[in-house]
Every structure is written in structure tokens, then in C-alpha cells.
C-alpha positions in Angstrom: 18.1 -5.1 -8.2 15.2 -3.8 -10.3 14.4 -0.1 -9.9 10.8 0.6 -8.8 8.7 2.4 -11.3 7.2 5.7 -10.1 3.5 5.4 -9.3 1.2 7.1 -11.8 0.6 10.8 -11.0 -3.1 10.8 -10.1 -3.2 14.1 -8.1 -1.6 17.5 -8.1 -1.7 18.2 -4.4 2.1 18.8 -4.1 2.0 21.2 -7.1 -0.9 23.2 -5.6 0.7 23.4 -2.2 4.0 24.7 -3.9 2.0 27.2 -5.9 0.3 28.5 -2.7 3.6 28.6 -0.8 2.3 26.1 1.7 3.9 22.9 3.1 2.8 19.3 3.5 3.1 19.7 7.2 0.8 22.7 7.2 -1.8 20.8 5.3 -1.4 17.7 7.4 -2.1 19.8 10.5 -5.2 21.4 8.9 -6.5 17.9 8.0 -5.6 16.3 11.3 -3.5 13.6 9.7 0.1 12.6 10.2 2.9 14.2 8.0 3.7 10.6 6.9 0.1 10.3 5.6 0.3 13.6 3.8 3.6 12.5 2.2 1.9 9.4 0.9 -0.9 11.5 -0.6 1.6 13.9 -2.3 3.8 11.1 -3.5 0.9 9.2 -5.1 1.2 6.2 -2.7 -2.2 6.8 -1.2 -5.3 7.9 -3.0 -8.7 8.7 -1.6 -11.4 10.7 -3.4 -12.9 11.7 0.0 -9.5 13.1 1.1 -9.1 15.0 -2.1 -12.4 16.8 -1.4 -11.2 17.6 2.1 -7.8 18.9 0.7 -9.6 21.0 -1.9 -11.7 22.6 0.8 -8.7 23.5 3.0 -6.8 24.9 0.0 -9.8 26.8 -1.3 -9.7 25.2 -4.8 -12.0 22.9 -6.8 -11.3 19.2 -6.5 -10.8 19.4 -10.3 -7.7 21.4 -9.8 -6.3 18.6 -7.7 -7.0 15.9 -10.2 -4.3 15.2 -12.8 -6.3 15.3 -16.1 -3.2 14.1 -18.0 -3.4 10.7 -16.3 -4.6 8.0 -18.7 -4.9 4.4 -17.2 -3.3 1.7 -19.2 -5.7 -0.2 -21.4 -6.1 -3.8 -20.5 -5.2 -6.1 -23.3 -8.0 -8.5 -24.4 
């Protein structure tokens, strides 16, 4: 069986939560979403720019802090 590749790391939500000593469950409660939905955000399975702005507001950081600036999408071959 082929191993699934890890999804690209588009956000740093999990890292910021850890740095602030907060849990995914805490953030999910603040946002009014399920812990499963929060897990999907932190594990890069779900991406929403609108949700990142909400998360940034709750965490008291700029949305730029949550965006992984090291991510470079693959170039399409012509």
C-alpha cells in the first residue's frame, strides 16, 4: 500500500497554539466549531482564509503570523 504524502504546510496554527500554551480544543470552543474541524485546520486538511482571520483575532496575532511563508506551491509544467 502506498503511503500518503503529508499535505503541504499552509498554516502555522498548531505552532502558534503550542507557543501560547493553548489547546486545539480551547480554540475550537472559542470559534464555535467542533474539535474535529479544528484538528483538520491544524493538520492542513482544511484551509479557509476567512477562518484564519477568525483564528488570528482569537489568538491576538496578525494573520501573517499564521501563514507559512516557507510554503511554495509546485510550479505547473508547461
